[in-house]
N, C-alpha and C positions, 0 to 999 in steps of 0.2 A: 299278490292277489291270486286268487284261485282261478284256474282256467275252467270255465263252465261250457266250453264249446260243445262237448259231448252231450250235455243235457239239452242245450239249445237245439242242436241238430235232431235229437230224438223227439223233442216236443214239436218241432216244425214238421217232421216226417208224419207223426200221428195227426197233427192238425190238418195237413194237406190231404191225408187219406180220408179223414172225416168230411172234409169239404167236398171231396170227389165221390163220396159214397151216395148211393141212391137212397131215397127216403125209406124204402122198405128195409134196407139193411140198418139204417139208423134206428128205425122203430123196433127192430128185432133185438136190440141190445147194444149196438155200437155207441149210440148216443148216451145211454145210461152209463156205460163203461167210461166214456169220455167225461161225463159230468162228475162221476165219482172221483176220477183222477184229478180233475180241475179243483174240486173241493179239497182234496188231500194236498195238492201242491200249494194252494192258497193258504191252507192251515199252516203248513211248514214255513212258508215265507213270512206269514204274520208272526209266528213264534220267534223268528229271528229278528224281524224289524221292530216288533212291539211286544217284547216279553212282558208277561204279566197282564196284558190286556185281553179281554174276552175276544176270541176270533170271530170274524164275520163270515157268514155262510154264503158261498156262491149260489145264486138263485137258479132254479130250473127255468130257463128262459126259452125252452123248446129245442127240438132236435136240430134245427138249422143254425143255432147259435153256439152249440157246444164246441165246435172246432175253434172258434174265436176265444171261448172261455179257456180251453186248454192252452192255446197259444199265449194268452195274456198271463195266466197264472204260472205257466212254466217259465216264461220270460221273467216274471217278477221273482220267482224263486231263484233262478239262475243269477239274477242281479244281487239278490240278498246274500246268496252264498259267496258270490265273487267279492263283494265289498264288506262282508261281515268282519268285525274286529277280531273275532276269535281266530287263533292261528291254525286250528285244525278242524276244517269243515269237509275234508276229503270223504270221510265216511258218509256224511249226509248227502254229498253230491253223488257218490256211487249208488246210494240207496234210491235217490230220486231218479237217476237214470234207469235203474232196475224197475222201478214202479212204472215208468213210462213205457218201457219195452214190454213189460208184462201186460199192461193195458192194451197195447197194440195187438199183441198176440190173442188176448181174450176177446177182443172186439171182432176178430175175423177179417180185418181189413188188410 
């Protein structure tokens, strides 16, 4: 099984910062950045778990829910990667970690 600790830690770090951010910072783009990331992480998890099925979109539920959306979708992707039957998911894991770190940087948190 693939060790997804690095992804989980990166996702938790971003989610914690989004939760602690003031409303003004969230509205200036941090929440939009988090939502875009949550949508991408969910898409990747769904492709692994349900290949061939039309992916479902993470809804825009407001700036105060985006931290939880990032946490849930990131955890889902980590679990999908960890338990995927394909023997080589390291590249996908590395890419997901990179996406989370870049989102954190762009969000300014």
